[in-house]
DOVO-208821 format. One record per residue (C-alpha): x, y, z. Coordinates in pm, 1 decimal, always signed. Each point is the difference from the previous one (the first is absolute). Layout:
<site x="X" y="Y" z="Z"/>
...
***
This chain:
<site x="-975.9" y="+3656.7" z="+3664.2"/>
<site x="+233.9" y="+78.0" z="-284.2"/>
<site x="+377.7" y="-18.0" z="+43.9"/>
<site x="+72.1" y="+376.7" z="+31.4"/>
<site x="-276.2" y="+19.2" z="+271.4"/>
<site x="+144.5" y="-280.1" z="+197.6"/>
<site x="+355.3" y="+155.4" z="-13.9"/>
<site x="-96.7" y="+290.5" z="+131.1"/>
<site x="-222.2" y="-166.1" z="+278.4"/>
<site x="+341.0" y="-195.1" z="+91.3"/>
<site x="+207.4" y="+323.5" z="-25.7"/>
<site x="-262.5" y="+153.1" z="+235.8"/>
<site x="+40.3" y="-274.6" z="+259.9"/>
<site x="+381.9" y="+44.8" z="-9.1"/>
<site x="-44.0" y="+375.5" z="+33.3"/>
<site x="-170.1" y="-50.9" z="+335.3"/>
<site x="+325.2" y="-166.7" z="+145.2"/>
<site x="-171.9" y="-272.0" z="+185.9"/>
<site x="+186.2" y="-286.4" z="-142.8"/>
<site x="+130.3" y="-354.4" z="+72.6"/>
<site x="+388.4" y="+15.3" z="-17.5"/>
<site x="+261.6" y="-289.8" z="-25.7"/>
<site x="+378.3" y="+35.4" z="+59.1"/>
<site x="+222.8" y="-254.1" z="-99.4"/>
<site x="+390.4" y="-9.4" z="+47.0"/>
<site x="+271.1" y="-226.7" z="-173.5"/>
<site x="+195.9" y="-179.8" z="+244.9"/>
<site x="+369.3" y="+8.8" z="-69.9"/>
<site x="-36.0" y="+300.1" z="-255.5"/>
<site x="+327.7" y="+185.4" z="+88.5"/>
<site x="+203.0" y="-334.4" z="-80.8"/>
<site x="-188.7" y="-47.8" z="-329.3"/>
<site x="+68.3" y="+359.1" z="-111.9"/>
<site x="+356.2" y="-37.8" z="+92.9"/>
<site x="+34.1" y="-299.1" z="-228.4"/>
<site x="-171.3" y="+158.6" z="-272.7"/>
<site x="+222.3" y="+296.7" z="+0.9"/>
<site x="+320.8" y="-211.2" z="+75.8"/>
<site x="-53.0" y="-339.0" z="-169.8"/>
<site x="+47.1" y="-108.6" z="-376.5"/>
<site x="-205.3" y="-288.2" z="+59.3"/>
<site x="-321.8" y="+7.0" z="-213.9"/>
<site x="-220.3" y="-141.0" z="+300.9"/>
<site x="+131.6" y="+291.4" z="+209.2"/>
<site x="-119.0" y="+263.7" z="-282.5"/>
<site x="-379.1" y="-131.0" z="+3.6"/>
<site x="-133.7" y="+166.9" z="+297.8"/>
<site x="-130.9" y="+294.0" z="-146.1"/>
<site x="-166.8" y="-179.4" z="-274.6"/>
<site x="-105.0" y="-271.0" z="+243.1"/>
<site x="-184.9" y="+250.4" z="+212.4"/>
<site x="-173.8" y="+160.9" z="-304.9"/>
<site x="-99.1" y="-329.2" z="-158.7"/>
<site x="-165.1" y="-103.0" z="+343.4"/>
<site x="-213.7" y="+323.6" z="+44.6"/>
<site x="-92.7" y="-12.9" z="-368.2"/>
<site x="-87.3" y="-387.0" z="+42.6"/>
<site x="-218.3" y="+84.2" z="+300.6"/>
<site x="-191.7" y="+283.6" z="-166.9"/>
<site x="-2.4" y="-198.0" z="-339.4"/>
<site x="-392.7" y="-68.5" z="+18.1"/>
<site x="-95.0" y="+339.1" z="+101.7"/>
<site x="+176.9" y="+169.3" z="-285.1"/>
<site x="-186.6" y="-176.7" z="-256.0"/>
<site x="-377.7" y="+26.1" z="-131.9"/>
<site x="-273.5" y="+253.2" z="+70.9"/>
<site x="+133.8" y="+117.7" z="+332.6"/>
<site x="+376.1" y="+14.9" z="-76.9"/>
<site x="+8.5" y="+396.2" z="+43.2"/>
<site x="-200.9" y="-6.7" z="+336.9"/>
<site x="+311.3" y="-21.8" z="+232.1"/>
<site x="-210.0" y="-176.8" z="+279.8"/>
<site x="+345.5" y="-72.0" z="+163.9"/>
<site x="+274.5" y="+237.4" z="-15.6"/>
<site x="+372.3" y="-70.1" z="+96.1"/>
<site x="+309.1" y="+179.7" z="+46.6"/>
<site x="+372.6" y="-168.5" z="+22.8"/>
<site x="+281.2" y="+178.0" z="+164.8"/>
<site x="+319.6" y="-173.2" z="+70.9"/>
<site x="-93.5" y="-322.9" z="+180.8"/>
<site x="-368.0" y="+117.7" z="+85.6"/>
<site x="-319.3" y="-46.5" z="-171.3"/>
<site x="-309.6" y="+197.3" z="+76.8"/>
<site x="-343.6" y="-135.5" z="-134.5"/>
<site x="-299.4" y="+188.2" z="+89.2"/>
<site x="-404.4" y="-15.0" z="-66.3"/>
<site x="-284.5" y="+207.0" z="+124.9"/>
<site x="-152.0" y="-144.0" z="+315.5"/>
<site x="-363.5" y="+9.5" z="-125.7"/>
<site x="-75.2" y="-52.1" z="+373.6"/>
<site x="-351.5" y="-133.0" z="+40.0"/>
<site x="-83.9" y="+35.6" z="-378.5"/>
<site x="-99.7" y="-268.7" z="-273.4"/>
<site x="+369.8" y="+11.2" z="-129.8"/>
<site x="+171.3" y="-46.8" z="+325.1"/>
<site x="+63.4" y="-404.9" z="-18.8"/>
<site x="+94.2" y="+13.4" z="-366.4"/>
<site x="+260.0" y="+262.5" z="+54.3"/>
<site x="+127.8" y="-181.8" z="+300.8"/>
<site x="-8.1" y="-342.3" z="-156.9"/>
<site x="+179.0" y="+132.6" z="-310.1"/>
<site x="+279.9" y="+169.5" z="+206.0"/>
<site x="+60.5" y="-325.1" z="+154.6"/>
<site x="+18.7" y="-157.8" z="-304.6"/>
<site x="+243.0" y="+233.9" z="-121.4"/>
<site x="+205.5" y="-45.8" z="+289.5"/>
<site x="-0.7" y="-366.2" z="-4.8"/>
<site x="+124.4" y="+26.1" z="-357.2"/>
<site x="+275.6" y="+234.1" z="+68.6"/>
<site x="+125.7" y="-229.5" z="+270.9"/>
<site x="-17.3" y="-296.7" z="-242.4"/>
<site x="+177.0" y="+165.6" z="-298.7"/>
<site x="+284.0" y="+134.9" z="+241.8"/>
<site x="+39.4" y="-296.1" z="+193.1"/>
<site x="+50.6" y="-213.4" z="-332.2"/>
<site x="+286.8" y="+241.2" z="-87.3"/>
<site x="+161.2" y="-67.1" z="+328.6"/>
<site x="-107.8" y="+357.6" z="+130.2"/>
<site x="-197.8" y="-24.4" z="+353.3"/>
<site x="-229.4" y="+290.2" z="+98.3"/>
<site x="-163.7" y="+66.6" z="+332.3"/>
<site x="-272.9" y="+248.1" z="+65.7"/>
<site x="-278.4" y="+123.2" z="+188.8"/>
<site x="-357.5" y="+113.0" z="-122.4"/>
<site x="-211.1" y="+267.5" z="+185.0"/>
<site x="-225.3" y="+315.9" z="-39.1"/>
<site x="+25.6" y="+370.5" z="+24.9"/>
<site x="+23.2" y="+327.8" z="-166.5"/>
<site x="+194.7" y="-51.9" z="-361.1"/>
<site x="+93.9" y="+235.6" z="-254.6"/>
<site x="+258.3" y="-50.5" z="-296.5"/>
<site x="+62.6" y="+136.5" z="-317.1"/>
<site x="+290.9" y="-55.6" z="-249.5"/>
<site x="+245.4" y="+169.6" z="+212.0"/>
<site x="-107.7" y="-16.6" z="+371.3"/>
<site x="-153.4" y="-255.5" z="+263.5"/>
<site x="-153.3" y="+153.3" z="+310.9"/>
<site x="-166.9" y="-269.5" z="+186.7"/>
<site x="-121.9" y="-103.7" z="+329.5"/>
<site x="-83.1" y="-340.1" z="-136.1"/>
<site x="+362.4" y="-54.0" z="-132.5"/>
<site x="+134.1" y="+81.9" z="+353.2"/>
<site x="-258.1" y="-241.2" z="+159.4"/>
<site x="+93.3" y="-284.3" z="-243.8"/>
<site x="+358.4" y="+69.7" z="+55.0"/>
<site x="-18.4" y="-38.1" z="+359.6"/>
<site x="-186.3" y="-342.1" z="-58.2"/>
<site x="+267.7" y="-116.0" z="-233.7"/>
<site x="+282.2" y="+48.1" z="+282.6"/>
<site x="-174.1" y="-248.5" z="+216.9"/>
<site x="-39.5" y="-282.1" z="-293.7"/>
<site x="+334.3" y="-136.0" z="+103.7"/>
<site x="+7.5" y="-234.8" z="-319.3"/>
<site x="-135.3" y="+35.3" z="-368.0"/>
<site x="-368.0" y="+43.9" z="+46.3"/>
<site x="-218.7" y="+288.6" z="-45.5"/>
<site x="-204.7" y="+75.3" z="+355.1"/>
<site x="-362.6" y="+151.0" z="-21.8"/>
<site x="-95.9" y="+236.3" z="+280.5"/>
<site x="-259.3" y="-82.7" z="+231.5"/>
<site x="-290.3" y="+235.6" z="-151.3"/>
<site x="+50.0" y="-160.9" z="-315.2"/>
<site x="-47.2" y="-347.9" z="+160.8"/>
<site x="-317.8" y="+135.7" z="+130.0"/>
<site x="-120.8" y="+133.0" z="-335.0"/>
<site x="+51.1" y="-338.5" z="-145.9"/>
<site x="-181.1" y="-183.8" z="+266.7"/>
<site x="-332.8" y="+252.7" z="-34.7"/>
<site x="+42.1" y="-33.8" z="-388.5"/>
<site x="-17.6" y="-357.7" z="+4.7"/>
<site x="-322.5" y="+2.8" z="+150.2"/>
<site x="-172.1" y="+246.3" z="-253.1"/>
<site x="+225.0" y="-47.8" z="-302.4"/>
<site x="+131.8" y="-369.9" z="+34.9"/>
<site x="-37.8" y="-76.6" z="-387.5"/>
<site x="+246.0" y="+281.1" z="-105.6"/>
<site x="+271.1" y="-133.4" z="+249.2"/>
<site x="-58.0" y="-351.3" z="-110.4"/>
<site x="+25.3" y="+118.3" z="-374.2"/>
<site x="+347.8" y="+149.2" z="+41.6"/>
<site x="+105.9" y="-295.9" z="+249.0"/>
<site x="+107.8" y="+259.5" z="+272.9"/>
<site x="-92.3" y="-250.0" z="+276.5"/>
<site x="+269.4" y="-204.2" z="-104.5"/>
<site x="+244.9" y="+288.0" z="-42.8"/>
<site x="-7.8" y="+98.1" z="+368.4"/>
<site x="+149.5" y="-191.7" z="+320.5"/>
<site x="-6.3" y="+72.5" z="+379.6"/>
<site x="+295.1" y="-113.6" z="+196.2"/>
<site x="+21.8" y="-89.4" z="+351.3"/>
<site x="+28.1" y="+327.4" z="+120.8"/>
<site x="-317.7" y="+123.4" z="-155.1"/>
<site x="+183.3" y="+173.7" z="-304.7"/>
<site x="-146.6" y="-44.0" z="-336.1"/>
<site x="+209.4" y="+17.3" z="-298.9"/>
<site x="-12.7" y="-60.5" z="-392.2"/>
<site x="+102.5" y="-345.7" z="-54.1"/>
<site x="+335.7" y="+7.8" z="-192.9"/>
<site x="+54.0" y="-368.6" z="+51.6"/>
<site x="-288.1" y="-202.6" z="-146.8"/>
<site x="+20.0" y="+186.1" z="-314.2"/>
<site x="-197.5" y="-242.0" z="-245.0"/>
<site x="-290.5" y="-48.1" z="+233.3"/>
<site x="-50.9" y="+331.7" z="+112.1"/>
<site x="-46.2" y="+129.7" z="-394.3"/>
<site x="-325.7" y="-34.6" z="-176.4"/>
<site x="-26.1" y="-176.0" z="-331.1"/>
<site x="+26.3" y="+324.7" z="-218.9"/>
<site x="+323.2" y="+105.6" z="+157.6"/>
<site x="+162.2" y="-348.3" z="+8.3"/>
<site x="-82.9" y="-19.5" z="-386.1"/>
<site x="+183.4" y="+329.1" z="-58.5"/>
<site x="+319.1" y="-113.1" z="+193.7"/>
<site x="-1.2" y="-319.8" z="-169.4"/>
<site x="+19.6" y="+151.4" z="-341.9"/>
<site x="+355.7" y="+138.9" z="+114.7"/>
<site x="+113.2" y="-355.5" z="+16.2"/>
<site x="+48.3" y="-251.7" z="-295.2"/>
<site x="-152.0" y="-278.8" z="+190.1"/>
<site x="-218.7" y="-66.5" z="+280.6"/>
<site x="+261.4" y="-234.6" z="+174.3"/>
<site x="+241.8" y="+306.5" z="-38.6"/>
<site x="-248.8" y="+235.2" z="+153.5"/>
<site x="-95.7" y="-232.9" z="+296.2"/>
<site x="+392.4" y="-63.3" z="+70.4"/>
<site x="+65.8" y="+352.5" z="+19.4"/>
<site x="-300.6" y="+78.2" z="+228.6"/>
<site x="+118.3" y="-281.2" z="+251.2"/>
<site x="+376.4" y="+103.5" z="-18.5"/>
<site x="-94.1" y="+359.6" z="+62.7"/>
<site x="-217.4" y="-118.2" z="+275.6"/>
<site x="+280.3" y="-224.7" z="+177.7"/>
<site x="+253.0" y="+230.3" z="-53.2"/>
<site x="-139.2" y="+293.3" z="+201.7"/>
<site x="-108.7" y="-223.0" z="+279.3"/>
<site x="+364.4" y="-152.2" z="+21.9"/>
<site x="+151.0" y="+360.5" z="-19.2"/>
<site x="-208.6" y="+128.5" z="+278.1"/>
***
């Protein structure tokens, strides 16, 4: 299938409105904005650039090569909120690939925000979703927003339907899930809530993701130190 035809297929899936939607909220955003507006300190003036850089770094792998124009995952950032969406492909061959790709983007976005001392909390759900350049109209976003409110600390919760989908896909498309390393990205707490792992940053990424992140640091030691400090800081803070 050529790129134009593939893009048409993806756009058609989005147009059906059956989507997986993630909502992420930046904690303490009001104070970050007030510092940006009122402070002359350079570090306080970086918040906009840091958020832009975090999302750009997270999508870097999707924006290069043959598939750069396909927009498999779409996003909008408004104020302290980020909405990510993808076609559900429910019970289709692409389902596991899209689910795993979205989980990978969310893990990467969390990583790049956390290492800039920005702490996201979110939810991932499903439902009707429409968006264009000016508007989002989304049942999936509402569901994800409701989940985010129950997260309590910086983590991104999956709804129960998505958890069941992963369990089903593990039986029939295990290799795809293992290729993405998605089984390492998900954790279940004592209450039975499944969330995307924001703590074990290095271990929950596959080799390809790690190599792209490592290139942003001058040495491997600097990279590993940054990962460890980001992980320990978020645990101590919350």
